[in-house]
N, C-alpha and C positions, 0 to 999 in steps of 0.2 A: 239429309245429314247436315250438320252445321257447316256453315261456309264463311266464317268471319275472316278468314285469311285470304279469300279469293278476290282479286280486282274486279270492280264493278263491271268493266266491260267484258269480263270472262265468264260471268254468271249465265247460267242457263235459266229458263223461266222457273223451273222446279227449284233451282238453287235460290233465285231471287225471292220466291214465295217464303221459303224456309228462313232466309235471311232476315227478311222484313218481320217476320213473326218473332225471331230472336231479338231484333233491335227494339221493337215494340215493348217486349217483355222486359228487356235490360234497361231501357231508358225509364220506363215506368218505375222499375226498382230503384234506380238512382234518383228520380224525382221524389219518391217517397222518402228516401233517406235524407234528401238535401232539404225539401221544403217542409216535410212532416216531422222529421226526428232531429233535424240539424246534425245529422252524423254522416257526411259524404264519404264514400269509400274511394272515389276517384277524383281527380283534379278536374277543374273546369275545361282545360284544354283537351283532355281524354272525353269528357261529356260532350264537347263541341264536336269532336271527331265522330262520335257515335251518330249524332244528329246530321252531320254533314254527309255521312256515309248513307243514311236512311234517306235523305233528300235526293242524293245521287241515283240510287236504285229506284226510287219513285219516279224520277225524271225519265229514266230509261224504260221502265215497266209501269205506266200510269195505271193500266187496268188492275194492278196488284195492290194499289192503295188501300190500306186497312182502315176500319172504323176506329181502331184503337191506336192509329199511326201517331208517333211523336210530332208530325207535322200538323196534327189536329188538336194537339193538347198544349195547355199552358199550366205550368206547376204541377201540383199534386193535390189529391183529395184532402180536404181539411181535416185536422184531428178531431176525433169525437170527444176529446177531453174538454173542448170549448163550445159554447153555443155557435151554430152556423149563422153567418150574415150574407145575404145575397147582395152582391154589388149592384148598385144602381146602373153603373156602367162597367163593363168587363174590364179587369186589369190584365191587359195583354202583355206578352214579352216582346222583345225586340229581336230582329234578325242581327246577326253578327257579321262583322267584316274583319279580315286579318291582314290586309295588305293595302298599300297605296292604290293599287289597281282597283281593289274592291271598293274603295271610297270614291274613286273616280267613276266607277261604274254606278254606284248609288246616286251620285249627284247627277250624272247623265240620265239615269232612269227617271228622275224627278222632272227634268226638263222634257224628256221625251214623252211622258205620261201627259204632261200638260200641253203638249204641242207647241212648245216654245224653244227658241234657239239658246245654246248655253251661253248667254252673254253676261253672266255674273249678276243678273238682276234679281235673283232670288236669294234671299238672306237665310243662313242657317245659324242655329246655336250650337255651341260646343261646350260641353262641361264634363267633369270627371264622373266616371261610373263607379259609384260607391258599392263597395263589396259588403253589403248588409242585408237586411230583411225588408222586403217591400211592405208598405203600410198605406191603408187608405183611412183618413180621419174626417168624419163627417160632422159639420156644425150646422144646427138650425136656429135660426134668429140669433146667430152669434155664439151660442153655446155649444160645447163639445157634447155630442150624444152618443157617438158610436165610433169605434176604432176597429178595424179588421185587417188580418193579414191578407196576402194574395190568394192563398188556397189554391184552387184549380183554375182561377182566373174568373170564375162565375160566383163561386161561394168561398168565403174565407171564414176565419176563426175570430170570434168576438174577444178581443184582448183589451176592451175599453179600460178596465180598472188598472191594468198595468200601464197603459199609455199615459194615464193621468199622473203617474209617478215621475215621468220624464219632464224635467224642469224646463227644457227648451221648447216644449210643446204648450202653446197658450191654451187655457181652458175657456177663455172668452175672446171673441174678436171685437175690434173696434166698431163703433157705430158707422152705419152706411154701407156695410158690406152686404153682398146679396143674402136673401133669406135662407137659401140652401148653398152650403160650400163644402166640396169634398177635397181637401188638400191631400195630396199623395207625395210620398218620399220614401226615404230609406232610413231605418232605425240601425244605428251601428254603435259599436264600442271604440272608443279612442285606443290607439296603441298603448299610449301611457298608462291609461286605467287598466288595461289588460295586463300589462306588466306588473302594475301594482297589486292587482288581484291574484295573479299567480304567486308572487312573492308572500302574500298573506296566506294562500292556500298551503304553499311549502312550509311555512313557519308553523302552520297548524298541523302538519303532518298528513295533509290530504293530497289527493291527486290534482295535478295541475291541469289547465285547460290547453286544448290544442291550438286554436287561433281566435281572433277577436270575433270573426263573423259567427262561427258556431256558438261562441259564448254569448254573443248579444242575442241570437235567436233563441237559445235555450233560456236565457234570463227572461226574455219577453213571454215565454210560455210557462212561467211559473204559476202554479195555483195560488201561491201566496204573494200578492202584490208587495208585501214589505221586502222580499227577496229582490224583486225587479228594481225597487227604489234603491237598494243597497249597491246596485251594479253601475250606476252612473252612465246610463245609456243616453245616447244622443240622436239627433235627427237632422236630416237636410230635406227641404221641400223642393220639389222640381216639377211637379205635374198636378193634375186635378182629375176628379171624376165628374160626378153630377154638379152642375152649377146652374141655379135658377136664372142667373144673369152673368154674362161675361164681362169682367170689369176692364178688359183690354183687348186689343186686336191682334196681339203677337205673343208668341211664347216667352220671349225675353221680358216683355213688359209686364206680363202676368206673374211671372216669378219674382220680379222685382216689387210687385205689389204685396206678394206673400211676405216679403222681407218688412215691408211697411206695416204688416198686420202683425208682426211679432214672431214670424217663423225664421229659423236659420236657413239660409240659401248658400250655395257654394260660391265663394268669392272668384273662383277661376272661371265662371262661365262667361263666355264671350258671344258677340253676334258677329258673323263673318260672312263674306260673300263668295270668295275664290276658293277652289280646291287647295291652291297653294297656301293660302292663309289658314285653312282648316287643318292641313297636314302640319304646318309650322306650329300651331297651338297644340296639337297632339304631341309632337316632339318636346315642346316646351313643358307640358304637364308630364310627360314621362321623365324629364330631367328632375322635376320638383318632387316625383313621387316617393324616393326614399326619405325625404325629410317631412312628408305629410304626417300628421298624427292620426290619420285613418287610412284603411286599406282601400285601394282602387285597383280596378283590373281592366281598365280601359277608358275610352272617351266616348260619350254619347253625342250624336249629331241629329238635330231635329230642324225641319223646315220651320222658319220663324213665323210666317203669316198664318194665322188660324184659318183664314179663308181658303188658303191653298191646302192646308191640312185636311180640311173637310172635303175639298174636290179630289185629293189623292186617295183619301179613305183608307180601307184595311184590306189585308189578306185574311186567311182564315184565323190566324193566331197572332198576327203582328201588323203594326201600321205600315204604310208605304212611305211614310214622310219621316220615318226615324230609323236609325241603326246604331249598333254599338260597335266601336272600333277597338278590338281587344288588344291588350299589350301581349308581347311575346312572353313565354315562360322564362323563369329565372335560370341562370346558367352558373357552372362552376367548372373547375380543373380537377382531374384525378388520374389515376393510372389503371390500366387493364391488366389485372393479375391473371386471368385466364378466361377462356371462352368454352362455355358448356352448351351442349344441345338438349333442349326439351321436346319431347314429343307430346303433342295435344291430342285431345280426343278424336279429331278428324284425321290424324296422322301426320299433321304439319310438323316438320322439324324447325323449331325456332331457336336461333343462337342468342345466348344471354352472355353478356360480359360481367364477370365478377370483378368488382372495382375495390380499390382501396378507399375505405370509407371516407366520405366527404359531406359536409353539411351544406345544403342548397336551400336557402329560404327558411331555415328553421327545421328542415327535414334531412335526417341522415340517410344518404344514398349509398348503397353497397352493390346494387345490381343495376344493369341497364339492358334493354332489349336492343338487339342488333337486327331484328325483323327478319332478315333472309340472307341468302348467299349474295345477291347483288348489293344489298345495302352495306355488307362488309367490304365489297370491292369499291364502294363509292358510286354505284350506279342506281338510277331511279327505275320506275316501272317500265319506261320506254327505252331504257338503256342510255338515258342522258346522265351526264356526270351530276352528281348532287353535292360533291366536295371538289376542291381543286385536284388537278392532276396528280395521280399517284397517292392520293390521300385514302388508301385502303386502311382498314383497321387491324392491327396486329397486337398480339399478347406483348405486354411491355410498353405499349404506347401511352403517352400522355394524352388525354383526350378532354373535349368539352362536352359535359353532359347537361342536359336540359331537364329541369324539374317538371314532374307531372304528379305533384301531390304525394300521396302516401302510397302510390302504386309505382311500379317500376318505370323509371324514366328512360330516355333514349340518349344515344351517343350522337352529338351534331358533327364534330370535326376532330382532326387529329393535329396536334402540335408537332409538326414534322421536324423542328429544331431539336426536339427532345427525344426523338425516336432511337432506341438502342442499335447498336451496329449489328448485332446478332438477331434482330427481329425478323422473323420469316413470314411470308404471306400465309393466311390462314387457309387450309385445305378443308373444304366443306365435305363432310362424309357422304359416301355414295351408298351407305348401308345404314339402317335404323340402329341407333346405338342401344335400343331396348330389346329388339328381337332378331336383329341382323337380316331383316328382309332388305330387298333392294329398294333404294329411295329414288324417286323419279320427280322430274319437273315437266308438266304438260305443256304442250305447244298449241298456241292459239291458231285456229284453222284459218282465220282471216288475215291476221297480222303476220302470222309466221314466227312471232316472238314466244319465248319461253314463259311459262307461268312464273311469277315471282317466288312461289312457295315450292319448296321440296317436300315431298309426301312419302311416308312409309307406305309400301303396297301390302304389307302383311296384316290386312284387316282383321282376320280371324285370330291370328296367332300373336299379334302384338299386345302385350299386356297393357300399354298405355292406351290402346283403343279398345281393348276387349270387352270391358263392362259396357261401354257405350254401344258397342255393336250388338251386344246381347240384348240391351234395352230396346234398341232399334228392331232387332229380330222379333221380339215378342210384341212389339206395338201394335195398335188397332189395325193399321192398314197392312200390316205384314202377316205374322202368324197369329196375332190376336190371342194370346194365351191367357185366359183369365186365371188370376191368382199369382201370376208372375209379374209383379210391378217392380219398380225401381229398388225398393227397399229389399225385396225378396231376392232380386239378382244380385245385389251387393252382398247379402248374406251367403248365398250359395258360392259366390266367386271367391270370397275370402275364407271359406271354410277349409280347414286342414284335413278333414275326414274324406277319405276317397269316396265313400258312399253318399256324400253329401255334395261334393265339390262339382260346380258347373263352371267351366272355363270357356267352352266352345259350344256352339248350337247343338251339335249331336249329343252332348252331355245331358241336355234337357230330356231327351227321348229315351235315355238310358238310365235316367234317375230311379224309376220304379223297380226296374231289374236288380240295380245295384243295391237298392234298399232291402230286398227281399232276403238277401244273405248277409245283412249287416246287423251288428249288435247295436249301433247307433241309430235308433229309429226317429225319423222326422217327426212323427206324431207325438213324440215325447219331448220335443223341444218347444220352449216357451214361444208363444206366437203362432203356433200351428195347430196341432190337435188332429184327432182321427178323421172327423168330418171334413175339415178344410183340406187335409192331405188327400183324402179320397176325391175331393172335388178338383183338386189340382192335378191329380193323375188322370182324371176323366177329361179335363180341358186339354191337356197334352195329347192324349190319344185321339181326341176329336181332330187334331190337326195333322194327323199321320198322311192325310191325303189333302192337297191344298191346291188352289188354283195357280196356274203358272205364273201369272203376273205378280201374285203375292210372294211366291217363292222367290222370284228374281229380285223383287223390291227389298225382301227380307235380307238378302245377301249383303246389303249395306255397300253396294259399289258406288263409289264417288260419282256424283252428277246424275245417278239413276234414281229418280223419283218415281211416284206412282204412275204419272203420265208416260214417262219413258219406259218403265217396266211394262205397261200394257202394250205400248208399240212394239217392243221386242217379243213379247209373247204372241202377239198377233202375227208378226212377220215370220217368226220361225216355227210356231206351232207346238213343238215339243221340246222339253228340256234337252234331251239328247241332241236334237238338231242344232239348238242354240249353242250349247257347249262345244260341240264339234266345229261349229263355224267360228267361235271365239278362238280356238285352238289354231285353226287354219289361218286365221287373221293375224297371228302373232307377228309375222315380219312387217306388219303395217304396210302390206302391198298384196297384189293378187286378187282374185275374184271374191273371196270371202271378206276381205277388207273393203273392197268397193261396194260389196252388196250392203254391208253394215252401214257405211257412210250414206248409201242411197236411201235409206229408209227416212221418209219425211219426218223431220223432228230430231233426227240424230245427227249431229254435226261431228266434225273431227275431234273436238275436245271430249265429248261423251264417248265416242268410239274408241278413243285412245284410252280413256280410264278404264273401259270395260276390258279392253284387251290386256292392259297392263295387270289388272286384277287376276286374270286368268293365266297370265305369264308366272306368277308366284306359285311354286310348287306347293307350298303349305296351304295356301287357300284351297287349291284343288284337292288336297288330302282331306281338308275338313269338309268339303262339299261331298266328296266321295263317301265319307263316314256318315253324313247327313242323309244321303240318298239311300243308304242301307236302312234307314229308319222311317224315312218320309218319301211319299210318291207325288211328284208334281204332276197335276193332271193336264191333259192335253188342252190347249187353247180352244175355247169355243169359237165355232166358225158361224158367220151369219147363215140363216137358213134361206139360201138364195141359189140353190143347186140349178134352177132353170134360167139363171141369168147368163147371158153370153159373156160376161166379164168375171164371172166367179172364179177365184183362185188366180187370176191373172194379175200381173204387176204393171201399173200404168204410171207414166210420167207425163205431167202437164208442163208445157213450156210456152214462152212467148206471152203477148198481152192478150189474155182471154177476154172476149167481148160478150159472149152469150151469158156468162155467169162468172162469178168471183172465183179465186182459187180455192177459197175455203169451201164454197158451195160445191165446186167440182169434186173436191176431195172427199167431202162428207157423203155425196151421192155415190161416188165410186165405191167407198168402203161399205155403204148400206147394201150394195150389190155383190159383196163378197170380193171385190178387188183389193189389192194392196197398192198403196200409192207411194212411189219413191220419189226421192229428190234429185236422182242422177241416172243416167242411162248406163246399163251394163248388158252383159250376155244374157241375164235373167230377165230383162225387161220385155214384156210382151207387146204393149201398145205405148206409142208416144202421140199424145194429143197436142198439136202445135197451132197457136194462135198467131197473130201478126207479129213480126219481129223476133220470131224464134230463130236461134242462132246455133251455138256449138252443140246443144243437146239434139237438135233436129239433124245436125251433119253427123254426129255419132251414131244415131239411130240408123240412118241410111247406110252408113259404113258397116254396121253390123248385121245389117238385114232385118232390122226391127219393123213391125207394122207401124206405119205413120198414118195419121188422119187429121182433118181439120175439125172445128168444133160442131159443125153441122153433121159430119159423118159420125163423130162420136155420140151426138144426140140420137141420130137415127139408130146407131148400134144398140144402145141401152134401152131405147124404147120398144125395140124389136119390130 
């Protein structure tokens, strides 16, 4: 199930795989909108947050890194409207930094990689990061021959005719330049020209444009170069691609040569040595930002020496010798009129502040996310204060909001001096506002802290979650019902006809019976037909008997992915045994609870989520109705009846020397044993290697059979 609200440190391996798939899809979607259509849906800050989350999950689960990961991509595929151009040298993106500490780490990493002490001997260039469209312009023998957008970093779009209309870009270079020169930089629209264009559009009764960056990108992609010429686009040169001969030894000197060749270069570019000077220049550019006639969103730092750049080299999608230090988002003051709770498709209860409308950087803001219960109280993920003492958020407060583009922004702080005398602390709901089911916060088994997100436990009965649960229920690795896709689920769910309505999983299996006595026949509804309806009923009936692990997975219990569902099926054998154990484990203590936690691969977070699911009476009611239509099969047992450990529960502890923990587990399971992570009364054997501690002590206390590795090997070899 989707896990976008779960902290990275709380993700299970199933959750992490699901989240990485979601992030890959979402980032690709936004890349296509930004680079390909010039129509971004979210701000740079929100986009950066998506990529940082992806990187954090990959750092924790490196084995899950996907081929389509955002960490392996640059930009987006070029548009088919223009002919493709393969870049002689890839146009890579830059890593981003967001704080002084990040900049210090970047500089330190350069010295560390080169094996040098941080003695300020390495120079860096610092220049504004232009918010425009990246461009590579190729000259051969001094003549402009090709101009291409970044595209996906390897292949861009041929926009040569349009680039020729930009007066600031020379069509020929002076004598003496290298035979092949690729100058790279940013095409942008000046703020003054953007305002003038919008006034013209308004006077003509036409729709105005949103911002200079999108307008510049759209203007450059016009099929008619005359339209591009009318938009007064401009250009800053700051880098290069293929060069048949390098005309200088440093970044700064090469860019200054571009100026001599007729290219505009940014006058705020400086060469600096110390972190203090770099950060001072960042602050100075930030102060100048409102008065500049072009949009910038940060400052770019690069190692100045081209020799050192070459030694530092590249990561998969970015150079080690450069980074972009982004500016913080724009802010404004407004009032919290009320706080509402939205329920997401995963059951997450998200508080949203309804604000007195305020304009922030040209965008009218009326709503702001408050993230979760702790954020309202002024606490971070680890319980640390994120605002000054007592700066919780209350209805009536005057707050500072931070812009996040055209999507919902966030509240940063409260102006305590303006707090109304009768403003009361906000009470976070303990029940779902949509369905009334109890809402819970899970607890991390390792840290003991509560999950930051409060979730509705009414998975099957909560309307906010119901359609997504149904789509999960019929998905390929669950019930896999052919003919019940996303579109069909939406149709059946929204139907007002009793004979057509599917609101919970059991409704799927009663559909054919309800249709027999109905005047509203499914086969007469557009998009279905007699043949397709017959196939749908057949597909449904084929799933009236289903493997136990598929049944458990289909229930949509939070944190229970395919792997976990198989573990549960193998451990409990039948659904009746599993359901009874979950009911018995409800107090979160006792043998049933301990047995659930003891299953190798099931931690307290997963165990708590399962038990909480079964504590909700309406979930149990839906499952009961489902069981009257469907029979979960008994889990298959390995054919190892002659094995001396078949059916036994085994715990491995200590530092195993004869085999790895994974090898031991795999071998035991192949012989029909169940491998648990902790010792309980139901444990049959504890295999103890050197350094075994509390688990071995508990086994002796309970009278469980213990043995060393050699004895275990002798036992299973017979």
